[in-house]
Structure formats: C-alpha cells, structure tokens
C-alpha positions in Angstrom: -65.5 19.8 -32.6 -62.1 19.9 -31.1 -61.3 17.7 -28.1 -58.7 18.2 -25.3 -56.9 15.5 -23.4 -58.2 14.9 -19.8 -55.3 16.7 -18.1 -56.5 20.0 -19.4 -58.7 20.1 -16.3 -56.1 21.2 -13.8 -56.0 20.3 -10.2 -57.1 23.8 -9.2 -60.1 23.6 -11.6 -61.0 20.1 -10.3 -61.1 21.5 -6.8 -63.2 24.4 -7.9 -65.5 22.0 -9.8 -65.9 19.9 -6.6 -66.7 23.1 -4.5 -69.2 24.2 -7.1 -71.0 20.9 -7.2 -71.1 20.8 -3.4 -72.6 24.3 -3.2 -75.1 23.4 -5.9 -76.1 20.2 -4.0 -76.6 22.2 -0.8 -78.7 24.8 -2.6 -80.9 22.2 -4.2 -81.3 20.2 -0.9 -82.3 23.3 1.0 -84.9 24.3 -1.6 -86.3 20.8 -1.4 -86.5 21.0 2.4 -88.4 24.2 2.2 -91.0 22.7 -0.2 -91.4 19.6 1.9 -91.8 21.7 5.1 -94.4 23.9 3.4 -96.6 21.1 2.1 -95.8 18.1 4.3 -96.8 15.6 1.6 -95.6 12.4 3.3 -97.5 13.2 6.6 -95.4 10.7 8.6 -97.2 9.5 11.7 -96.8 6.8 14.3 -99.5 4.5 15.7 -98.8 1.7 18.1 -95.1 1.8 17.5 -95.5 1.6 13.7 -94.6 4.4 11.2 -97.1 5.4 8.5 -97.2 8.0 5.7 -99.9 9.5 3.4 -99.2 6.7 0.9 -99.6 3.8 3.2 -103.1 2.2 3.1 -102.4 1.2 6.7 -102.3 4.9 7.8 -105.8 4.6 9.0 -105.7 2.7 12.4 -108.8 0.6 11.5 -106.9 -0.8 8.5 -104.0 -2.1 10.6 -104.0 -5.8 11.2 -101.5 -8.0 13.0 -98.6 -9.3 11.0 -99.9 -7.5 7.9 -98.0 -6.3 4.9 -98.7 -2.6 5.3 -97.2 -1.5 8.6 -93.9 0.3 8.1 -94.4 0.1 4.3 -92.9 3.5 3.7 -91.5 4.3 0.3 -88.1 4.1 1.8 -88.6 0.6 3.1 -85.8 -1.7 2.0 -83.3 1.2 1.7 -80.0 0.5 3.4 -80.2 3.9 5.0 -83.7 3.3 6.5 -83.5 2.0 10.1 -85.8 1.9 13.1 -84.6 5.5 13.8 -85.7 6.6 10.4 -83.4 7.7 7.6 -79.7 7.8 8.6 -78.4 9.0 5.2 -76.7 12.3 5.1 -78.9 14.5 2.9 -80.5 12.1 0.5 -81.4 14.6 -2.3 -83.1 12.2 -4.6 -85.4 10.9 -1.9 -86.4 14.5 -1.0 -87.3 15.1 -4.7 -89.5 12.0 -5.1 -93.2 11.6 -4.2 -95.3 8.5 -4.3 -98.5 8.4 -6.4 -100.7 9.1 -3.4 -98.7 12.2 -2.3 -98.5 13.4 -5.9 -102.3 13.2 -6.3 -102.9 14.8 -2.9 -100.3 17.6 -3.3 -99.9 18.5 -7.0 -98.4 21.9 -6.2 -95.7 20.2 -4.1 -95.0 17.7 -6.9 -94.6 20.6 -9.4 -92.2 22.4 -7.2 -90.1 19.3 -6.4 -90.1 18.3 -10.1 -88.6 21.7 -11.0 -85.8 21.2 -8.4 -85.4 17.5 -9.6 -84.9 18.7 -13.2 -82.1 21.0 -12.1 -80.5 18.3 -9.9 -80.6 15.8 -12.8 -79.0 18.3 -15.1 -76.1 18.5 -12.7 -76.0 14.7 -12.4 -76.7 15.0 -8.6 -79.5 12.4 -8.5 -78.6 9.0 -7.2 -81.5 6.7 -6.2 -81.4 5.9 -2.5 -78.1 7.6 -2.3 -76.7 10.0 0.3 -74.8 13.3 -0.2 -71.4 11.5 -0.7 -72.8 9.2 -3.4 -74.5 12.0 -5.2 -71.4 14.2 -5.3 -69.2 11.3 -6.4 -71.6 10.6 -9.2 -71.7 14.2 -10.4 -68.0 14.7 -10.0 -67.2 11.6 -12.1 -69.6 12.8 -14.8 -68.2 16.3 -15.0 -64.5 15.4 -14.5 -64.0 12.3 -16.5 -63.4 12.0 -20.3 -66.1 10.7 -22.5 -65.9 7.3 -24.3 -63.3 8.6 -26.7 -60.9 9.3 -23.9 -61.2 13.1 -24.3 -63.2 15.8 -22.6 -65.1 17.6 -25.3 -64.4 21.2 -25.9 -68.0 22.0 -25.2 -67.9 20.4 -21.7 -64.5 21.8 -20.9 -65.6 25.3 -21.9 -68.8 25.0 -19.8 -66.8 23.8 -16.8 -64.4 26.7 -17.2 -67.2 29.3 -17.3 -68.6 27.8 -14.1 -65.5 27.8 -12.0 -63.2 30.5 -13.4 
C-alpha cells in the first residue's frame, strides 16, 4: 500500500475535517439526548439535599443513613466536571452513551439504542471517558489528522478523509 507524507492533508482539508468531526459530534450528541429523554434511564432525583439515580442503592429514602457511602454516589462521582450544580462539562458525549448495570437491566431498549450510537462515535474516535466536547474533538482530530507510527498517513486513510470532506 502506498503512503503519502503528512503534508498531503492540506490546510483547507484539515479545516474541512475539523468541521466534519464537529458536525458528526453534534449529530451523535443530539441522538443520544433524544434517547435519554425518551427513556430517562438514570431517573435522577433529590431527597433531603442529596442526589440519587436509578443505580444508587440509596435512592430509596429508607436506605439513606447519616454519613453513609451511598448518598451522592452517582456514576459521575469523582469526575472533575461533576460539581454540586451537577455536570458542568460541555456536551460529555461518552457519559451520555454509558449506562450503569442497573439502568442497563431496567432499560434494555435504551441500552441497545445508546450502544448503536456509541459504536458509531467510537468509529469516529469521538469517545473520551469523562471528557467534554473539546476533549472528544481533540482526540478525534488527532487520530484522523496525524500520521501513523511510520510517519505517514496511509493511502487508505487519506482516501477516506478525501471522500468525506471533498
């Protein structure tokens, strides 16, 4: 297979590639939003100032105990974008496409729909765990725009990029 040096991807094509990835990201994010609104698998609720979801054992008020492990134990606990105000990340695509084991069991149709979107997002290298829109786009852009380990962009990848953006 013939390889081309990296500069073959012109500035104009790089810009088109960036625009294409941004539009693909927006499309996938909107599709995930529609699925989540339709099924509401996380079922986020508040009780006595604490936040709970379908996956939290503490969702039931009688299970709540003072100083316990479970209150505010959302899947996104520990993420740098999760604050007292909720998620402050700009469009965290990968988070929208992931369900915990409880939500997966309770909403199998939702899981199937999200998995389909996730497969497409992964194919475009747009999935970054606990990442926001900027991180996802940087990850994808680096993958599609940089040479492989040999220092070249393969003819196959270059041809694919050209068909997308030309």
